[in-house]
SEDO-620309 format. One record per residue: residue in one letter; x, y, z of N, C-alpha, C in turn. Coordinates in steps of 0.05 Angstrom, whole numbers, padded with zeros to 5 digits, always signed. Example, Ala and Ser with C-alpha at 12.3 -4.5 7.8 and 13.67 -1.06 7.14 Angstrom:
<rs>
A+00264-00114+00156+00246-00090+00156+00264-00066+00156 S+00257-00045+00142+00273-00021+00143+00258+00001+00157 
</rs>
This chain:
<rs>
X+00311+00821-01262+00325+00810-01270+00355+00824-01263 X+00374+00821-01244+00398+00834-01250+00411+00840-01275 X+00426+00862-01273+00436+00872-01284+00465+00847-01298 X+00475+00844-01322+00503+00817-01325+00529+00825-01343 X+00542+00806-01345+00566+00817-01375+00553+00816-01391 X+00550+00822-01421+00540+00809-01437+00568+00815-01453 X+00564+00794-01481+00582+00782-01499+00577+00770-01514 X+00610+00773-01542+00597+00753-01555+00615+00720-01541 X+00603+00705-01556+00608+00675-01530+00614+00655-01552 X+00599+00650-01567+00606+00632-01601+00594+00631-01609 X+00597+00604-01641+00593+00617-01662+00591+00585-01675 X+00563+00576-01708+00551+00559-01702+00561+00557-01721 X+00571+00539-01738+00567+00527-01755+00556+00512-01785 X+00541+00540-01801+00516+00539-01811+00528+00532-01846 X+00551+00503-01840+00553+00506-01873+00590+00500-01877 X+00591+00470-01881+00605+00456-01889+00635+00468-01892 X+00656+00462-01892+00677+00461-01887+00689+00496-01880 X+00670+00503-01857+00684+00520-01827+00708+00507-01828 X+00729+00520-01825+00759+00520-01802+00756+00518-01771 X+00750+00496-01751+00752+00495-01729+00778+00517-01720 X+00801+00527-01722+00815+00537-01715+00815+00564-01728 X+00830+00591-01726+00820+00618-01729+00834+00618-01754 X+00838+00642-01776+00846+00641-01802+00824+00649-01811 X+00819+00647-01839+00796+00676-01853+00785+00659-01871 X+00754+00647-01865+00747+00636-01887+00732+00645-01914 X+00732+00628-01922+00739+00632-01942+00714+00620-01963 X+00689+00615-01960+00675+00593-01976+00673+00594-02005 X+00668+00576-02012+00675+00568-02049+00645+00583-02060 X+00643+00597-02093+00638+00623-02116+00606+00607-02101 X+00590+00623-02097+00554+00624-02090+00548+00616-02067 X+00570+00615-02056+00570+00607-02025+00574+00624-02003 X+00557+00609-01981+00564+00634-01959+00579+00627-01937 X+00572+00636-01908+00579+00637-01890+00560+00658-01872 X+00533+00637-01846+00526+00653-01816+00542+00652-01801 X+00540+00659-01795+00557+00666-01761+00523+00678-01740 X+00533+00660-01719+00519+00670-01692+00519+00677-01670 X+00515+00689-01663+00533+00703-01639+00511+00692-01611 X+00526+00685-01588+00499+00676-01557+00526+00701-01545 X+00487+00717-01530+00504+00725-01503+00494+00714-01479 X+00529+00727-01469+00510+00707-01422+00507+00744-01404 X+00485+00728-01383+00472+00737-01371+00485+00718-01342 X+00512+00732-01324+00525+00716-01316+00494+00713-01291 X+00468+00719-01286+00449+00700-01276+00448+00675-01287 X+00436+00691-01312+00414+00671-01327+00432+00654-01351 X+00448+00646-01355+00458+00644-01365+00474+00641-01383 X+00470+00630-01400+00486+00638-01436+00467+00635-01450 X+00456+00660-01468+00439+00664-01487+00429+00630-01520 X+00400+00639-01527+00406+00633-01547+00405+00625-01580 X+00409+00614-01588+00427+00618-01621+00408+00625-01631 X+00368+00633-01629+00340+00628-01640+00328+00598-01662 X+00307+00609-01678+00304+00588-01672+00315+00592-01717 X+00303+00553-01723+00311+00556-01743+00287+00560-01755 X+00287+00549-01789+00261+00549-01817+00237+00548-01797 X+00238+00510-01792+00227+00494-01782+00216+00501-01742 X+00225+00532-01737+00213+00537-01709+00224+00523-01684 X+00242+00514-01697+00245+00498-01669+00299+00513-01667 X+00289+00502-01642+00312+00526-01638+00337+00516-01632 X+00358+00521-01656+00373+00529-01659+00406+00508-01635 X+00422+00490-01629+00431+00495-01616+00465+00492-01624 X+00484+00491-01625+00504+00489-01617+00520+00467-01614 X+00528+00450-01646+00538+00423-01643+00574+00415-01641 X+00571+00439-01645+00614+00439-01645+00618+00430-01620 X+00632+00414-01624+00661+00412-01594+00677+00424-01586 X+00671+00446-01589+00702+00467-01583+00681+00496-01592 X+00650+00491-01581+00625+00508-01574+00628+00520-01547 X+00643+00551-01547+00645+00566-01506+00622+00550-01480 X+00628+00549-01461+00613+00532-01451+00589+00564-01426 X+00609+00573-01436+00598+00608-01430+00615+00618-01405 X+00613+00643-01391+00641+00644-01366+00636+00651-01343 X+00649+00634-01336+00649+00622-01309+00646+00650-01293 X+00639+00655-01264+00644+00674-01246+00646+00656-01215 X+00641+00684-01199+00650+00669-01158+00643+00704-01148 X+00611+00703-01143+00607+00718-01126+00627+00723-01089 X+00641+00733-01084+00652+00739-01056+00626+00758-01036 X+00629+00750-01015+00604+00785-00985+00630+00773-00979 X+00626+00802-00957+00637+00802-00941+00651+00798-00913 X+00681+00786-00911+00690+00784-00879+00682+00788-00857 X+00690+00818-00864+00696+00835-00837+00688+00858-00849 X+00678+00875-00822+00675+00895-00823+00682+00911-00809 X+00667+00945-00804+00677+00964-00795+00665+00990-00790 X+00652+00989-00757+00638+01010-00759+00652+01036-00740 X+00648+01052-00764+00676+01081-00758+00658+01104-00743 X+00637+01109-00757+00621+01125-00741+00587+01114-00747 X+00573+01129-00734+00541+01113-00741+00527+01092-00721 X+00508+01082-00726+00485+01068-00718+00482+01046-00725 X+00482+01024-00718+00495+01005-00751+00468+00977-00724 X+00444+00970-00747+00430+00962-00737+00422+00940-00757 X+00417+00911-00748+00436+00894-00777+00464+00886-00758 X+00467+00851-00774+00499+00849-00775+00507+00849-00804 X+00533+00840-00810+00541+00817-00829+00516+00805-00844 X+00513+00786-00841+00497+00763-00849+00480+00770-00862 X+00470+00808-00862+00443+00808-00859+00446+00821-00900 X+00484+00827-00906+00492+00842-00926+00485+00811-00952 X+00484+00790-00948+00498+00767-00963+00465+00760-00985 X+00445+00765-00975+00437+00757-00994+00408+00776-01009 X+00402+00772-01021+00373+00799-01025+00347+00777-01015 X+00340+00795-00996+00314+00783-00986+00299+00798-00962 X+00296+00834-00973+00286+00857-00956+00296+00833-00931 X+00318+00835-00928+00326+00841-00883+00357+00854-00897 X+00365+00871-00869+00372+00897-00879+00388+00898-00860 X+00421+00913-00870+00439+00924-00842+00442+00952-00851 X+00434+00960-00822+00421+00998-00843+00452+00996-00820 X+00449+01031-00831+00470+01046-00821+00456+01072-00822 X+00455+01079-00782+00449+01115-00787+00466+01132-00778 X+00460+01156-00787+00477+01170-00783+00479+01183-00763 X+00501+01196-00732+00501+01196-00704+00517+01238-00720 X+00508+01236-00687+00525+01281-00687+00546+01275-00673 X+00563+01276-00690+00596+01275-00673+00608+01297-00676 X+00615+01324-00651+00609+01341-00646+00593+01373-00661 X+00570+01362-00665+00546+01379-00680+00547+01380-00713 X+00564+01353-00707+00571+01346-00751+00561+01318-00750 X+00528+01300-00766+00529+01289-00770+00536+01271-00790 X+00548+01245-00789+00554+01226-00783+00559+01201-00798 X+00561+01191-00820+00563+01157-00821+00595+01140-00849 X+00598+01122-00830+00620+01130-00843+00617+01087-00839 X+00604+01066-00854+00622+01038-00851+00635+01022-00872 X+00648+01017-00859+00661+00998-00888+00678+00958-00872 X+00669+00950-00892+00680+00928-00908+00698+00915-00922 X+00708+00889-00909+00730+00886-00918+00728+00864-00953 X+00728+00861-00966+00721+00826-00984+00756+00824-00987 X+00767+00795-00999+00781+00774-01016+00776+00778-01044 X+00789+00794-01056+00796+00788-01076+00810+00752-01085 X+00814+00743-01111+00804+00703-01106+00837+00722-01130 X+00856+00703-01121+00888+00709-01139+00885+00708-01178 X+00862+00687-01176+00859+00685-01212+00843+00704-01230 X+00824+00739-01215+00803+00738-01215+00832+00764-01247 X+00813+00762-01274+00812+00781-01289+00794+00798-01293 X+00767+00795-01280+00749+00824-01293+00741+00824-01250 X+00731+00855-01242+00714+00844-01217+00696+00873-01211 X+00677+00869-01204+00658+00887-01206+00656+00897-01173 X+00638+00910-01173+00629+00909-01138+00601+00920-01148 X+00576+00906-01140+00550+00897-01126+00534+00910-01101 X+00524+00931-01097+00499+00934-01076+00473+00937-01089 X+00458+00923-01071+00435+00934-01071+00423+00942-01050 X+00419+00968-01046+00415+00993-01014+00403+01007-01022 X+00378+01029-01013+00358+01048-01009+00375+01067-00979 X+00358+01103-00983+00362+01101-00977+00352+01112-00948 X+00343+01123-00922+00343+01123-00901+00329+01148-00899 X+00317+01162-00902+00322+01206-00903+00299+01203-00877 X+00323+01233-00870+00310+01246-00854+00292+01274-00872 X+00286+01298-00831+00279+01321-00851+00297+01343-00874 X+00325+01336-00870+00352+01345-00894+00363+01328-00902 X+00338+01309-00919+00356+01280-00948+00386+01294-00954 X+00402+01275-00942+00431+01274-00966+00435+01253-00984 X+00454+01248-01001+00455+01228-01006+00490+01210-00987 X+00482+01196-00992+00510+01168-00995+00536+01166-01010 X+00554+01170-01016+00578+01154-01024+00593+01129-01016 X+00576+01108-01050+00597+01084-01039+00624+01096-01055 X+00637+01073-01041+00674+01087-01041+00697+01052-01043 X+00719+01059-01055+00736+01036-01057+00766+01046-01036 X+00779+01007-01022+00805+01034-01028+00814+01011-01028 X+00844+01005-01040+00869+00989-01037+00890+00984-01039 X+00892+01011-01016+00912+01019-01005+00907+01014-00962 X+00898+00997-00958+00895+01009-00945+00872+01035-00916 X+00863+01041-00942+00853+01059-00922+00854+01089-00914 X+00875+01093-00945+00893+01122-00939+00871+01138-00966 X+00875+01127-00985+00848+01136-01001+00834+01125-01013 X+00809+01130-01019+00798+01119-01029+00774+01137-01056 X+00761+01122-01066+00744+01121-01096+00721+01117-01105 X+00708+01143-01110+00677+01134-01105+00667+01128-01120 X+00654+01112-01137+00638+01091-01149+00608+01095-01149 X+00597+01103-01135+00567+01106-01122+00556+01115-01104 X+00544+01139-01119+00522+01148-01086+00477+01149-01102 X+00482+01134-01072+00451+01146-01064+00435+01173-01070 X+00426+01171-01073+00406+01200-01060+00380+01207-01061 X+00357+01219-01061+00321+01216-01052+00301+01200-01093 X+00324+01222-01106+00312+01214-01127+00331+01173-01141 X+00347+01164-01140+00360+01136-01152+00367+01124-01121 X+00346+01123-01098+00351+01107-01083+00329+01091-01083 X+00330+01052-01088+00313+01031-01107+00318+01008-01083 X+00305+01016-01072+00318+00979-01063+00321+00948-01075 X+00303+00945-01094+00303+00939-01119+00323+00926-01136 X+00341+00954-01136+00366+00966-01153+00387+00953-01152 X+00404+00924-01167+00420+00929-01163+00449+00953-01178 X+00453+00961-01166+00471+00981-01178+00497+00974-01184 X+00526+00968-01195+00552+00960-01206+00566+00971-01215 X+00603+00968-01219+00609+00981-01230+00636+00962-01235 X+00650+00962-01256+00677+00947-01260+00694+00972-01240 X+00712+00950-01228+00735+00976-01213+00754+00940-01236 X+00778+00961-01224+00812+00952-01229+00821+00932-01210 X+00830+00898-01237+00832+00872-01217+00862+00876-01191 X+00843+00875-01162+00875+00901-01140+00872+00863-01144 X+00893+00851-01128+00897+00830-01105+00923+00844-01073 X+00895+00824-01057+00888+00831-01030+00865+00829-01025 X+00878+00858-01004+00840+00861-00988+00827+00871-01007 X+00809+00891-01016+00792+00909-01015+00774+00920-01006 X+00768+00949-01003+00749+00953-00985+00726+00971-00990 X+00712+00966-00987+00692+00981-00994+00672+00999-00963 X+00670+01028-00969+00646+01050-00950+00634+01060-00957 X+00613+01053-00944+00595+01067-00936+00596+01112-00925 X+00593+01127-00930+00601+01143-00917+00579+01163-00943 X+00576+01185-00921+00545+01210-00918+00570+01235-00926 X+00555+01254-00938+00565+01263-00968+00571+01285-00961 X+00554+01289-00920+00551+01329-00921+00551+01315-00893 X+00579+01342-00890+00590+01342-00857+00592+01371-00848 X+00551+01374-00864+00560+01412-00850+00556+01415-00812 X+00561+01424-00803+00561+01432-00775+00522+01439-00761 X+00520+01427-00751+00501+01443-00739+00473+01419-00746 X+00477+01402-00774+00456+01397-00792+00436+01381-00772 X+00418+01372-00760+00406+01363-00742+00390+01327-00760 X+00383+01339-00786+00386+01302-00790+00404+01281-00804 X+00395+01258-00787+00405+01235-00773+00389+01232-00799 X+00412+01217-00830+00390+01205-00857+00421+01170-00850 X+00409+01147-00868+00421+01123-00868+00419+01107-00899 X+00427+01077-00887+00423+01065-00909+00422+01042-00902 X+00414+01037-00920+00396+01006-00913+00416+00984-00931 X+00438+00970-00926+00437+00952-00948+00426+00915-00951 X+00418+00914-00966+00406+00893-00965+00420+00870-00970 X+00435+00877-00997+00459+00848-01016+00495+00873-01028 X+00516+00868-01011+00532+00888-01012+00554+00858-01031 X+00565+00848-01054+00586+00834-01062+00596+00843-01083 X+00622+00822-01084+00641+00833-01096+00633+00799-01132 X+00632+00813-01158+00642+00785-01163+00658+00792-01180 X+00671+00764-01195+00700+00773-01209+00690+00747-01226 X+00701+00743-01242+00708+00713-01273+00748+00712-01280 X+00750+00701-01283+00777+00684-01286+00787+00700-01310 
</rs>
């Protein structure tokens, strides 16, 4: 199961008299209120409120109960191969299906280099933004790390959001991070971390899935 965002979403009325709106709960003397919370995982939906004393699953019958937060997964609309050789296509980065878009370093003036960029369109109604990637290294005799970075100013500046190394590379790992919500295009790139002259090893990275997740 991929990680998601967990949050308090709902409460259940277990005693009469609980106000449906805001304010302070004030039970009669000798009584009390019990509050239950539900968690949400974007992949699996709302969690359970647990079970009652008869081992029956509790159901929130409150008409105002939260139905859970919706979200949208968006995939790259285009890509740019700045340096490196590419195997596969943009379509191979859409599903977690072990079909990969792979990028391998190339020698430029005797320096191994890799730089591959994707463009995403952030929905205008987004209030939260996550970048997700499932990828793993293609190591050489001199393995190095690959950095995942993003830009919101037309590639003028880049900020690192993750790094894949020989110890963190896992084809089934969903690596994700929250980013500030931006308007307009979001650029994400993978770039090699070592550009030492004369390094003969040509590393690479295979992308199984790359996407952004937004919530209104």
